[in-house]
N, C-alpha and C positions, 0 to 999 in steps of 0.2 A: 535508336532514336537520335535525330540530328539536334545539334545545339538550338537551331532555330525552332524545332518542335517543342523542346523544353521551355524555352523562352515564351512561346505562345501559351502553353499550360500555365506558366507563372503569371502571365499578364492577365489571363481569364480568372485565376484564383484571386488576384489582387482586386480586379474589377468586381468580382462577386461579393467579396468580403466588405461589409458595411456600405453597400451600394444603395440601400435604402435609408432614407433620412428619417428613420422611425425606430422604434423599439418594440420588443415583444415580451409578454409575460406568461411564464410557463410554470407548471407544477411538477415536482418530482417526489417520488415516494420510494420505499424500500422494496426491492425486487426480492421475493422469497426464495427464488431460485439461485441468484448470484450472490445474494446478500449485499448488494450495492444499491445505491440510490439511482433511479432511473427516470428520465423525463417521460411523462406520459403523453406529450404532444408528439404526433407523428411527423416524420420528416421525409424529404424527397430522397430518391435513391442516389441522385447525383451529388452536386455540390450541397453541403449542408445548409438547408433553408435558413436556420437560425443565424448562420454566419453572415447573411446579407443585411442583418440589422446592425445599428450603431452599437448597441448593447441590448443584452437579454436579461430580464429580472427573473430569477429562478427561485421559487418558493418551495422550500424543502419542508415537508410535513413529517413531523415526529408521530409515528403511528401510536405510540403509548400515551403521550401527553397531548397529542393534537396541536403542540406548539409549532408555529411556523418560523423558520430562520430564512431570511431572504438574502440572496446572493446576487451580485451583478457580474455578468460575464461580459467582459469588454471585447467587442469585435473589431471596434475601429482602431487601427494603429495610430491615428492622430490623437485619439482620446487616451489611448494606452501611454503614449510618450509623455502627455501632460501629466498623467496621474504617476508616472515613474518619477518625474521631477518633484511633484509635490510630496510624495511618500519616501523620497530618498533617505531621510532621516529617522524613518519610522521602523522600529525593529520588528513590529508585529504584523507587518504587511509585506509580502513579496509579490512583486509584478514582473518576475523574470520571464515568465512564459510568453509566447508570442501572442496569445489571447488569454490573458490572466483573468482570474475571478477574485472578487473582493466582497467581504460581507457588508451589508448595508450599514450596520452600526458603526463601522469604521470610517464611513463618509461623513459622519455627523459633524466632526470637528474641523474638516477641511473645506466646509462650504464656502467660507469667506474667502479663502485663497482661490478656489475654482472660480468664483464670481468675479473677483479681481482680475484674473487671467482673461476671462471672458470678455470683460470690459475693454481691456487693452487690445485684445484681438479685433473687437468691433471697431475701434477707432484707428488702430495703428497698422493692422495687418491686411494683407491682400490674400492670405490663405483662407479662403472662404470656407472650404471644407472642414479645416480644424475648428474654425469659429462656429460653424453650424452644429457640428458633432458635440462640441463642448456646451454650447447653448441648450441643445436638447437634453443633455445629461443634467446640467444645472437646474433646468426648470422641473424636470421630473423630481429630483431629490429634494429640492425646496418644497415641492408640493407634498411629498411623502413624509417629510419631517415637520410639516406645519402643526400637526395635533400635538406632537411632542414639545415643540417649541412653545406653544400656548400653555401647555401644563407646566413646563419648566419655568417660565416666566413668573407664574404665580407662586411656584414653590420657592425658587431662589430668592424672590423678594423677601421672603421671610426666612431665609438661610435654612431652608428645609429641603427634604429629598424624600422620595418614596423608593422602596427596594427595586421596583421594576425599572426605575430610571437611574440607578447607580451608574450604569455604564455610560450615561450621557454626562455625568458629573466629572469624569476623568478625561482629560485630553492626553493622547500619547506624549510622552517625554515630559509630562507635568511632574512638578515636585509634590510629592505625597507625604503628608505628616502623619506619624503614628508614634506609638511608644513601644519600647521593648518590653515583651511580656514577662521576662524574668526580673527586671530591674525597675521597671516604670520609667526609665529614662527616655527623653524625646529622641526621635530619629527622623530621617528623611529618605524616602526612596525616589527613583525615577520610574514613572509608570509606563508600561508597555500595552497591556490590554486586559480584559477580564472575561470570565465565563461563569455561568451558574453551574454548580455541581452539588452532589449530594453526599452526606457522609454515610457511614455504615447503618445509621439509625434511621436514614431516610429524610434527615433534616436538611433543607436547602441552604446554601450560602453562596455568595459571590466571591469567586477566587480571583484576587488581583495579582496578575504577573508583574513583578517589579525588579529593580536592579540597583546595586549600590556598590561603593568601592569597599573592599575587604582585604584582608591579608591573611596569609598562612603563617605569618611571624617573621618572613624574610622579604616576600614580594607583595607589592600592592597590585591588585587588579580587580577586575569586574566580577561580581557575584549575583546570580539571579536568585530570586526567592519569591514565595507567595504569601499573600496576606488575606485572610478571611473576613468577610463582613456577613455575619448570620442574618438569615431572613427575619424581617420584622414587618408588622402590620402597620397600615396607615403611614403617616409622614414622620420623619425623624429630624431633629436638628443635626445639621451637618457635622458640627463639631463633637456630636455625641457618637459618630461612627468610629469603628475601630481604626480607620484610616479615611483620610479625606484631604483634599488639595490643600497645600500649604497656605494659600492666600485667605483660606476661610478661618484661619486660626485668629483667636481673639486679639493677639498682638503679633502679627506675622513678621514684622521687621525685627522686633527684639528676638523672637524665636530663631530667625534666620541667623542673627549675629551669634546667638548661643550655639546653633548647630555648626557654624563655621568654626568657632573657637574649639569646640568638641572635635571636629574633624582635624584641626591643626594638631591637637593634642594626640589624637589616635596615630596620626602619622609619625609623630616624634617617638612614639612608644614601640615602633616596629624594629626588630632586630635586637639581638643580645638580650639583656635583662634590665629591668628597672625597678629600683627600690622605691616604692611610693606610699603614700597615706590614703586610706580609703574610708569613707563614711556613708553607708547606705546599703541598699539591697544588692545582693550578689545571687548567682544561682548556679545549679548543676542540672544535668538531664540525666534521669535515672534509666535503668535498663528497659523500662516500658515506654521510653520516650516523653515521659512526664517532667515538667519543670519543678524542681525543688529549690525553693528560694530560702534565704537566710539573711539576717541582718549582720553586717561586719563594721566594726569600728575600731580599726587596727592598722598596722603596717602590712603591706602586701609586697609581692614580687611579681611583676608582669613579665611573664616568660613563656611564649607559646610553644617554644621547643621542648622545654621540660614537661609542659603540660601534656603534649601529644606523646612523649615518650612514656609518661605515667598512665595515660588514659588513651591508648592507641584506637579504641573502638568508639570514641566519643563522636557523636554526629556533628560534622561541620561541613558547611557548603564549599563546593570547589571553587577556587579561585581561577578565573579565566585569564590567561596572558597572551594568547596568540591570535594572529589574524586581526580581526576588527576588535577583538577583546583587548581591553586596555591593560597593560601590565607595566609595573615599574619597579625595578630593583632598588632595594634600599640597604645599602651596605652598613655594618655596624660603625665604622668609622664616621660616616656621614651623620648618623643618628646620634652618636655620642657627642659630635661637635654642635648638635642642636641646629643644623642647617636643613632648611625645609626644601624638598625637591622642587626644583624650578618648573618642572612640568605641570605642577598643579596650580589651580586658582581657586577662588572662593566657591565657585560653582561646583568644583570637585569636593572641597572640604565639607560642603553642605551635606553631601550624601555619603560620607564615610560611615563605616560600621560604628554602632553605638557601644560596643563591647569589646574587650580584649581578655585573652587568656592569662590566667595567673594563679598564684598560691597565696592563701591566707596565712600568715605567720602565727596567728592565734589559734584558728581552728585546725591547722595543719590539713587544709583541704585545697585541692586544685579547683577553681571556680571560674565562672565568667564574671567580669567586672564591668560596670558602666563606666564609660570615659568621663562622664559628666561628674562623677563622684570621686574622681581621683584627684589628688593634689600632692604637693611636695611633702616629704617626710617633716614632721615636726619634731625636732630633737628636744629632748626633756631638759638638758642642761646639766645632767648629773655628771660628777667627776670623780676622780679617785679621792678627793677629799671627803666624799659621802661613804666611802668604803672604810669601816673601822677595823683595819688591820695595820700592824707595824709598817712604818715607812719603808723599812728594809725590804719588805715583802712586796709592797707596791713597786718599788724601783726595779725589783727582780722581774715583775710581770711586764712592766713597760719596756725594760731592756730586751727581753727575749721577743716581745712583739715587734720592737723597733728592728731588731737583727733579721727577724723572719720577713717583715715587709720590704727590707732592703736587698734580700738575697737575690742573686742572679737566678734565672731560669735553669733548673737542673742542678743548682747548687744548694748551700745552705745546710739543712738538716738531714739530707739524703744518706741512705746507707750506701755500702759498697755496690749492692745489687741496684741497677738502675730502676728508677720509678718506686722504690721502696722507702718507707721510713722518712718521708718528707713532711709530715705533719708536726704542728707545734701542739703539745698535749699538756694540759693542766689537770691536776687531781686536786679537788677541793673537798675536804671531809670535815664534818662537824654538825651539830644539831641545826634543826630547821630555824629560819628566821635570823641568821647571824651575819648575812651579807655574801653568801656564796653565789647566788643568782645574781645579785647586784654587781659583783666583780665582772661577770661576763657581760652584763648590760653596759657597764661604764666602758670596757674595752671596745664594744661595738659602737657605742655612742662617740667615743674618742676619735675612731677611725672612720665614722660615717659609713658602716657597712650594716647589713642586715643582722639581727641575731635571731638564728633559728634554734628554737628550744624543742626538744623531744623528750617526752617522758619515757623512761625505759620500760615502765609498766605497760604502755600502750603497744609496745612492740611485740610483746607476748614472750612465750617461753619455748615454742616450737622452733628448733634451730633452722629449719627449712625456710619457715616464714620469717624468721629474724634475719637470716642471711639476704633474702630478697629485700627487705625493708631497709637493711642497713646500706646495701648497694645504693639503693635510690637516694637515701638520706645524704650519704657521703658525696654522691655524684652531684646532686643539686646544690649542696653546701659549697663545694668546690666552684661550681659554675658561678654562683652568686657572690663568691669571695666573702662568704658569711662567717660569723663566729658561730660555731656550733656548740650548743649546750645540751649534753646528754644527762638528764636529772635523774637522780635516784638510781644510778646505775650499779646498784649493788650485785645484781645477778651476773654482771659482766666482769666485775672486779674481784669478787671473792676467789680465794685460793681453790683450785681445783680439788675435788675429793674423789671418791669412787662411784659417785652418781654418774651414770652415763650421759643423762640429759644435761647436768650441770657441766660436765666436761665438754659436750658438744657445744653448748652455748659460749663458753669462754673461748673455745677454739675458733669458732665462726667469728666472734668478735675480733680476736687477734688477727685473724686472716684479713678481714676487711679493713682493719685499722693499719696494717701494713702498708696498703696501697692508697691510703687517704692522703691528699695534699691540701692541708687546710689547718684552721686553728680549732681546736676541740677542748672543751671544759667537760670534765667528769665530775659530778657531785655525788656524794653519799653521805650518810649519817648513821649507818648501822654496821658497816664491814669492820670486823675486828682483825681479819687476817687477809691482806692482799695477795693475789696471785704474783709471783715473782716475774713472770713473763710480761705482765701488765705494767708493773712498776718500772721495769727496764725501758719501757716505751714513754715514760713520764718524764718531760723535761723539768717541771716544777710541781712539787706537792706542797699544799697549804692546809694546815689544820686550823680550824676556827673554833673558838671557844665562846661560851655564853657571853652575851653583851654586859659590859660593866655599866655603872650608873652614868658615867660621862658619855659612852657610846649611846645608851638609851636616850639621853638628853639630846644628843645630836640628831638621832633618828626622829624623835618627836619634832623637833625644830624643822627638820626637812619636810615631813608630811604636813605639819600645820601651815607651813609657807604656801603649800598647794590647796589648803582647806579653805578656799574662798567661797562666800555666799553672795546673794544679790545685794546684801547689806554692807559688804566689804570683807577685808582680811580679818584673821582671827584676833581675839582680844584677850588671850590668856596671859595672865601675869608672869613674870619670870620665876617668882617664888612658887607659883602653882606647878610651873612646868618642872621645877627642881624637885617638888614633892612627887609628882607623877613619875619622874624618872627613877624613883626608888622602888617602884613596882617591878616585880620579877616577871618582865615581859620581853619576848623576843621581837625582832624587827617585824615579823608578820602580824604578831599581835598588836604591835603599836599601829601599823598601817591600818588594820581593820578597825580598830578603836577610834582612830581619827576619822575613818570613812563614816561610821555610825554617827559620831559627834557632828560631822558636816550635815548628815541627812537630817538629824533632829534640829539643827540650827536653821536650816533651810525650811523645814516644815513649820517652825515657829517664827519664820521671818525674822531671824536674829543673826548675828555674827556668832561664830564658833567661840565658846568661852570654856573656862575650866569646868563649869557645871556640866556642860554637855560631855566633855571627856571623862569626868568622873562617873556619870551615869552610864555611859558606854562601857567602861572598864568594870564597873559593879555588875552589869548585866552579864558581861562574859564571865566574871567569876562565879555568878550564881549557877550558870550553865555548867561550869566545870566542876562545881561542888555536887550538883545533881547527878552528874554522869559519872564521876570519878571518885567522889568522896573528898572530905576536906584534906586529907592527907596526900592526895595525889596532885594537888595543886603545884607543888614546887617542881615535881617532875614534868608535869603537862606543860608548864611555862617554857620549858626548854625542848620538849620533843612532840609538840602537837602539829 
């Protein structure tokens, strides 16, 4: 075939396509033989008769529900090009085909733009065909949507919506307000589209396809997600929906400012680890995919890397960073310097993820935390003055820590074998409540690092499980530069006997300790005979005796200083404190007694006084007498 012949066919095709200034409406249903939808309208054998129209309205009938979904098949290249410009920033609409199709509902929010373009063409353009095709299209969709407009105007005037009109409430790229299901914290998405679905129980819901900026802990990028709005009868207040346009919020500007600040904080927490304070709900997702929420009021470590290492199967959305998907690398140095990435603006911060991955230092659980509930660590102000041990021992602890923190990489306390023996290990032994834990707390407080406390009893006695847990504990403690406190570590410290399980436990502990590079405190109150191999790895061993009267007075004053009520600070007289200091109590007893006294005072709307303290101590003694007998009080005060 000659080139002239090909050009002739192309010209005929172009003339035939959209040659009628009209549209046609057809129906299509499922073909049982092919399993595909098929137009029931017959067509000519030559050029497709439907191609001659500017556009074709195609009603697809669902045989099971009889629900009709309407599509517009765009035949006019002039109309197609205009729609491509209008939809260029819409993720949910693709008009790449030469004769694309678009679902009717997707035209609802672009009518004003289409009418505006048509008016400009009427006044300014000599392109008659484009103006006529667009005018025909605008007139049709305006008439098609008129009943919906009338219903919406009545509903929206009362800030209400019905389930069947949810799709009309959301404009593509609109900011959608919702809350995090695990924490209750506010969040914002960008809306793409929605469709009705059914769950396994046959319950209908509207599924909103949305997107936001999230992170895998190192890179910031786009994340897509879905949000459900369950079926409801009648009309609902818009702000009662699980998700709704941000401008319908009761205080949209205030909420927007809050979300932007949360977004800035989220970005600042990307990379490395971050020791923070947390007060609010956090959550985990169990093996069934269910949210398990808990309340946290303690220090945490934000660390996505350690989270994923410990919970590799935890469900997390994929962060997209290629092509049109926005990705932004955030190196640790930039984050530590507190420099915000210049590529982001308030509109980006607004749609950042509401949660980060981290570890609760109190519950010892990896959880998701709401950015909104994260703040800087509130240091308690405790110092070595609050630790009741001789000054020479305090100086030894401070000197060793100073030397350890100043050591050069690869130097300091290391053994001849590279990578071994680089930890700084303290052994603290003595009865409960005499300041062993406080010593580790003070060291962490002084150096502004996390205190990671692990109860040896929670690790177990199976040496295989113990080895796995110790590897994780030592790894994250090193990564966080934390002071690690292994409390009641009797099973790991006792001299090895002929018991195979006990030998295995001590051997596992020694092996893992060999390669730990960090600060470790081991506490015990029962070991009579320590394993020599353990002692050889201890830089400083401290024995704590029962608190004397002066020490008890100091501990009382320390906790009373914190025992404030709404009526003010405590009003205990010095003479009363001196008398109470004569009681044979350990530090933990004193703390608990002051706590109960504070609760009593608060309940009675009073300040804490010696009456509350005496009542608290008396109640504690009554319990001890009932449980252990009067003769056990002396021993119990030192060993409970």
